[in-house]
N, C-alpha and C positions, 0 to 999 in steps of 0.2 A: 503349588498347593499340596497339602499333605494328602496321601492316598490311603484308602481303607479297602479291605477285602471283604466281599459279600459271598457267603457260601449258601448255595441254594439246596433244596431238599434232595436233588439227585446227586449231590456231592460236588457239582461243578462250582467253580469260583470265578468271580468277576471283580475287576478293580474299578473304583470310582473315587472322585474327590470327596474328602471329608465334608459332611454337611449336605450330601446329596439327598434329595427328596425321594421318598419311597415311590411316588408316582413316576419319577424319572427312571428309577430302576425297572419298574414294571414295563414302561414304554420301551426301554432298551431291550428287554427280553422279547416282547412282542406287543404290537398294538392291540391284538385280540385280548391278551392278558390284562392290559391297562383298562380295557373297556369293561371287563367283568369283575375285576378285583375290587373289593370294598375296603381293604386294608391289608395289614400284614402282621405276622408274629415275628418280632425281632428279638433274638436272644431270650425267647420265652415270654416276652411282653407284647400284648396286642397294641398296635398303633394305627393311626389313620394315614392315608396316602399323602396328606399334606405335611406330615411330620418328617423330620430329617434323621439321617443315621450319622452318628459322630465317631463310631469306632468299628473295628472289625466285627462282623456279626453274621449269625445264621439267620436267614430270612425265608419265611414261607408266606406267600400271598394267599389270602382267603377270599372265598366267594360266599354268596348267601347260603349255600348248602352247608357250609362249615359253621360250627358252633360260634367261633369267634366272629365270623362274618355276620351272623344273625345279631350278635351282641352289638356290633358297630351300627348296623342298620336300625335296630330298635332303640338304641340310645339316641341316635339322631332324630328318630321319630318322636321321642319324648320331648326333645327341644322344639320340634315343629309344633307339637301340641301346645307347649308352653307359650310359644309366640301367638298361636291362634287364640288361646285363652286371654292373653294380655290385650290383644286387639279388641276382643268382645267384652271383657270385664276389666277395665283399666285399673280398678282399685286392688286387684289381686296381689297377694304376697306369695312368693315362691319358696318351697321347701326343697325336696329332692325329686329327681326324675330318672331312675335307673332303667336299664334293660333287665328283664327277668326271663325265666325259662321259656315263657310263651308270650312274647310281646314286651310291653313296657307300662309304666305308670308315672304319674306326676302327682305330688301332694301340693294342694293349694290352700291358702288361707284367705277366705273372702266372706263377706256378710251374705252374699247371694248364695242360696241353696241350689246346687246344680240339679237339673231335671233331665229325664231322657230326651226331651225336646232340645235342651241345651247341647247335648252330645251331638245331635244332628247338625246344629249350627257350627259347632267347633270342628266337626268333620269337614264341612263345606269350606270353612276358612283354611283348614290344613291343606285341602286340595288347591286352593288359590296360592298359598305359600309355596307349595311344591312347584306350581307352574311358573312362579316368579324366579325360580332357579337360583336361589341364594347360595353363595359359597359359605362354608363354615370356616371362619378365621380364628386361628388359635393365637393367643398372646399371653405373656407373663406380666404380672404386676407385683410390686413389692407389697409386703404384708400390710404396712400402715396405709399405703395408698388404696389397697383393696378394701380395708376396713372403712376408710373414709368414703369410698365410692358407694358401698352398700348402705352405710349409715345415712348418707344423703338421700338415698332412694327409699329409706325406711324398710329395707329388706332384712328384717330381724333374724330370719332363719339362716341367711347367708353369713351374717355377722357372727352368729353363734357357731357355725361350722368353722369359719376362719379362726375364731378364738380358740377352738379345740385342736387346731393343727400345731405340730411342733414349730418352735420359733424359726428354725432354719428351712422349713419345707417350702419348695418352689410352688407358687400359687398360680395355676393356669386358668384361663378363661376361654370360652368359645363364643363368638359373636355370630348370630344368625339374624339377618335383617336388623330390626330395631331391638332385638332381644339379646342381652349379654348375660351369660350364666357362668357362675363359678363351676368349673368342671375340669376333671382330669382327662376327659375323653375316653376312648378314641371316637372319632366321628367320620361320616362320609365326607367326600370332597364337597359335595353340593346336594341339593334336595331332589334333583330330577329323577333319581332312581326309585323314589318312594311312590309307586304307581297305585297301589291298592290300600285303602285305609278303612279301618272299622274301629270305632270306640265301643267298648263292650259293657262297661258297668261303672257305677259310682259306689264308693265305700268310704267309711270313716277310718281314720288312722291317726293315732297319737303321734305328736312330734317326738322323734327318736324312740318310738315304740314304748314310751313311758306313760302310764295312765295318769300320772300327776301333771303331765303337760297338756297343752291345748289339743283338742280334736280338730284335725284337718280333713279336707275332702280329697279323696284319692280317685283319680280317673284312670281306668285301665284301658289299654288299646292294643291293637295288633296291626301290622302293616306287612306288605309283601311287594316283591318286584312286579308280580303279574296278578291280574284280577282272578285268573283261574285258580291260583294258589290260595287266595283269600276265600273263594267260594268253597274249595275243598276243606279248608280249615273250619269254616262256619258249619259245614255239614257234619264234620267230626264233633264240633261243639254240641250240635243238636243231638247227635247220637249219644254223646256223653251225658247230656241232661236226662235222656231216657234211661240211661244205665245208673244214674246217681244212686249210690248205695243207701243214702238216707231215705230217699223216696221208696226204693224197693224194700228196704228194711221194714218200713211201715206196712207196705202192701202185703209182704210175705210174712209179716208178724215175727220177724227175727230178733229185733232189738229196738230199744228206744232210748232217747236222751231226755231226762226229766228236768224241769226247772229247779227242783230241789238238789240236783247234783250236776251242774254244767261241767261237761268234760269227763263224767263218770258214767260209762254206758251200763244200761240194764239189758240183760239178755233174756229173751222170752224162751219158752220151751223149744220151739223150732230152731231158734238160734243156738240154743245149747246143744241140740242134736248135731248141728253142723260143727260147732266148736269142739265137742267131744270126739267126733270122728277125726278131725284134724289132729287133735292132741294124741289120740290113740295111735294114729298112723305115725306121728312123730316119735312116740315112745318106742314102737316096734322097730322102726328103722334104726334108732339109736342103740337099742339092745343088740341088734344084729352086728353093729360095728364096735361093740365093746365098751359102750358107755354105761356107767351107773347113774341112777337118778338121785338127786338130792333136793332138799327143800330148806330154805333159810328164812329167818324171821323178817317180817316187814319193818319192824322198828328196832333200831340198834343205837347204842350210845353214840353221842355226838363226837366223842374222841376218836372213834373208829374212822369217821369220815374226814377228820383232820389228818389222821395218819395216812389215809389212802390218797390224799390230795384232792378229793372231791370238794372239800371245804374251800380251798383256794380257787378251784377252777370251775365249780358248779353250784356254789352256795345259793345263788339267786334263783335257781330252779328247784330248790328243795323245800320240803315242808318239815316243820319242827314241832316237837311237843315236849312235855316235862313229866317225869315219873319220879316220885319221892324226892322232889326238889332237884333232880339231876336232869341235864339237858339230853334229849334224844332226837334222832332224825328218822323220818320215814324214808326208806331206801329208794333212791332214784336209779340204782343199778344193783346187780346181784353179786358182782365180783368180790367185795370184801367178805360176804358171807361164805363163799366157797373157800376163800383164803383161810378163814377161821377154822373151817373143817379140816383143811390141809394141816394146819398147825396143831390140831388136837392130838396128833401122834407123830412119832418119828418115822421117817421114810428112808428106805434104801434105794440105791440106783436100780435094784431089781424090781421095785414097785412101779417104776415109771415106764411109759407114760400112764398117768391117771386121767381118765376122761369122765367128767361129771356133767350131766345135763340137768338143767333146772327150768321148769316152766314157772318163772318167778314173777310175782306181781310187784310192779314198781310204780311209784308216783312221782310225777314231775310237774312243776308249776308252768303252765302255759297261759299266756295272756288270753283274755276272753275272746278278743277279736281273731285270734289264731285258731280257735277250736273249730273242728270240722268233722262232724259225724264220728266214725270210727278211725278216720285217718289221722286226726290230731286230737288227742285226748289227754286227760290228766292222770289217769290210772290205766295201766295196760300190762299184759303178761308177755314178757320177753321169752322167746324159746332159746334161752341162753345155754351155753356150755363153756366150761373152763377146762383146759387141758394143761396139766403140769408135766413138762417133758425135760429130758436131758437135752443139752444143746445139740448133740448129734442126732436127735430124733425130730427136731423141729420141722425140717423140710418135709419129711415123710408124713408127719401129722397134718401139716398144711395141705398136702396133696390129698390126704384122706378126707379133709373137710371139703375141698374143691369137688371131689368125686360125689360126696353126699349131697352137696348143694345142687350139682348138675342133675343127679337122679331125681331129687324132690321137685325141682322146677320142671323137669321134663314130664313128670306125672300130670302136672296141671296144664301142660301145653304152652309154657312160657318160653319165649326166646329171651336172651339177656345179653347185656354187655358188662364188662368188668372195668372198674377204675381202681388204680393204686394211689391211695392218698398219703401224702408225705407230711413231714413235721410242720405243725402250726406254730404261730408266734407264741401262743400261750401254752407252753409245754414243759415237761420235766425231763431230766436226763442229759447225758453228754452227747456230743456230736457223734462220737464213736459208737455208742449204743444205738443211736438212731440209724446210723449207716448200716450197722450189722443187721438190724431188724428189717430195714427197708430192702436190703439186698436179699435176705432170706425169702421175703414175700415175692420179690421180683423173680428170683431163680425158680421158685416153685411154680409160678405162673408160666414161665418160659419152658420149663421141663414138661409141663402138661400141654404145651402148645396152645395156650390161651392168649388171644390178643387182648391188650389192655390199654387204657388211657391213663396217663399220669394226671392226677388231680393235686396240683401243688398246694401245700399248706392246709389240707383238709383232714389230716389225721386226727386221732384222739389225742388228748393231752399227754397220755402215757405211752403212745406208740403209733407206728404207721398201720394202715389197714387196707384190706382189699374190700371193695364194696360191689355188691351185685345190683344192677339196675334191670328190672324185669320189664319186658314189653308186653302190653296187654292186647286184647283182640282188636282194639281200634288205634293201636300204634302209640299209646301213651307209655311213658316209662315211670317206674316206681322203684325207689331205693329200698331194698329189703335186707338181704343177707349181708353180713360183714365178718371178716376174719381180721383180728387185731393181734399183733405180736407185742408182748409187753415184758420189758426187762425191769420196769420201774417198781411195780407192786411187789415182786419177790424181794427187791432191795429194801423197800420201805417197811415190809413186814418181817424181814429177816427170815425168809423161807429157805429151808435147806434140805438136802438129802445126804446120806452117807455114801460116798463114792467107793469104787473098788479098792482105792488106796486107804480106806478108813478115814478120809478127810471129809469135812463138811463142804458141800458145794451148793451153788445157787441154781434152782430149776428155772426154766423159762416158762412163762405163762402165755397161753393162747386163749383169747376171748373170742367167741364166735356165736353168731345167730344165723339161722337159715331163713326162717319166715320173717324174722325181725321182731314183729309184735303180733300176737295171735289176733288181736282186735283189728289192726291195720290190714293184716293179710286177709282176714275175712271180708273187710271192705273192698279190697282189691279183687278178691274172687267174685263178690257180688257184681261188681262192675265189669269184670273180664267176661263173665258168663251171662251178663244181663239178667241175673237171677235164675237162668236155666242151668242149674247145676248138673254135672254128670251124675248118673244114677248112684254111684257109690257114696257121694256126699250129700245127695238131695235129702232134705229133712223128711219129706214124704215121697216115697219112690213109686207107689202105686195107688191110684184112686179107683175103687170099684163102683160102677155106676149102674144100679139096677134100673131097667126100663120102667118098672112099676113096683109097688110094694109086694106084689105076689112073689117077686124074685129076691126079696131081702134076705130070706133064710140062706139061700145059695150064696149070696154075696158075703154073708157073715161066716159061712163055712170056709169059703175061699180065704177070707181075711185071716181066720185062725190058722189055716194050713200054711199060709205064706209067712205069717209071723213066726211060726215054729221053725221056718227056714231062715229066720233072721231079717226078713224084709220089713220095711216100715210102710204100713198100709192103712188107708182109711176108706170108709164106705160112705157114699153120699146117698142116704136113704130118704132125702126130702121128696115131698110130693110135687116135683117139678118135671118139666119136659126134659127129655134126654139131651136135646140140643143145648138147653140152658146149663145143664150139669157139665157138659163137655166144655162149654165156654168158661165156666167158673173154674174148672180144673186147669184149663189152659192159662187163665189169669194167675193162678197160683204156681205156674211153671212146673207142674207135676210131670215127670218123664213118661209115665205109662197110665193110660186110662183104659180100664177093662169094662166093656159094656156087656151086661148079662140080661138075657131075656129067655123066652121059652126054649128056643133051639139050643142055647148054651147050657141050660139046666138039663135038658134031655140027654145031651151028648158029652157032658163034662168038658165044655169048651169055654173060651173067652174070646170076644171080639175086641181086637186091640186097636186103640187110637194112640199113636205115638206122638209125643210133643211137637216135633218139628216136621213130621212126615205125614200126619193125619192117619186115615184108616189103612192099616197094613194087613187086614184080614183076620180070619179065625184061626186060633191055635188051640191045641189041647192044653189043658192046665200044665201037664208035665213038660211039654215043649216050651211053653212060656217060662216056666220056672228055670228050665235049663238055660234059656237065652238070657234072662235077666241076671241069674247068678253068675254066669260066665262074664257078663259085662261088669259086674261088681268085682269079681275076682281079678280081672285084668285092668281094673280102674280105667276103663275106656272113657275118653273125653267126649 
């Protein structure tokens, strides 16, 4: 038999017969590994333990704690749910059922409208299926045979999928009990590891995400190896509900989404305070690092977007209009505007690098079902910057952006991880340009000592990128900042500078955001802090609460004095009991409540009730001002 060599993560090598199953390799390494492994990454591709290895390969076995392990586990769980639904609702037609970041879903077509009670029944059936301990069997079928198989069953969505595959594509299936699904995998060996199951919600979803197609019913679920893990996850979900920025946005009067503008947020006065503080902070930090600020138009001629490549790669997400019978587009990105500014004059190598920041309003078409508060909108402000640099300056400029991102995230108390996203299928440029750009990003990260994950094929269409994923107070991650290296736009727009030798050369363009989008970052902050903003960004920093109307004059004197120091202060002079006023201020998440009565008036004092600490005693007005101004100056979290 022909032999193959398997290289393990520690660099050790083992020899096996060609066609060896991954399970057999795991068992050969140790029975303990074979028990906990859910699958393996083979030459960069995730596979199930039932799959074979046909060539020399690098192999890394994955458990549930690994991203790939969760994907295998949750993909199998989607099939278990599909079988449960088939048993309970035999007329159902199946669409797709992938693993997602937090669990899985399956899209179904059935006349029956699923209810929360149905979810409980499906859960119970899933538990029965798990106990039956089915193995997942993988097999291949020729295209015509596969089409005939699903046509006979009336599975129109599976037929549609197969017809969209390339003629020569291998078509694989997985059988689980009496349910056979068109599926590339990977899957668990069997169902027995799926110990804890919870179906979470029902939603509508158009087939292939197209509003012209039929609306299907989507069931979301989550599973774990242990009940304890499920309980912890459900607790986090409950905490996330309490922190939902849409709910808090209403309660704290920060923003609203109106029926007249779905996906277009309305910011209220308190929301604008928070937004303006963020933008002012952003501007000051950029000025310190040598950035100039620019502003570019929202509407530009359609030909610009054809030249930039957005037309070919992004047209379906853009909005269009007409001016004087000429076609125009509403900008989905800011980069072509910065390019036109660069082209408005000649540049020497001595001018570079040029760093231009723009808080640029962009519009992108999102499907109605995808809209979500401030997190997924149709108009948002990117905290963009574009750096035009000499090739020799690129690495140092990237390092400068890395330092700025680290500083800004630390101010808000975010931990983060970094991903390096490589060339997608739908892209522009040569292999050599992509390799140069990817290596420049990789070297900058490595020289800064930053660990990173490779995210294959997720780069922008014009270049690779570094993405920042922030971790919030309850452990969720949010993709925010990005650094993108671009050799394509300078080429397309013929950008040049005059070099030392008087020859025209091509600059390199770096696109980058730190917050990502002001709107989304505000949504993340609302949820991260559960509306309890640090004093420096709190829309109202101090609420003065007179015990009775006799002390209103003193309250308003304090308000005036504090406002002169730049504080944001309100007075609650309603004829209500002091306990009620304190509760109301707490509901508004105000950091400091100052209670004033006779003793405070006589001695120029304030009794301080701090948001999360309660009564912290009496302070002189001067000492309180010193304390709060220091907290603001230090941007204490």
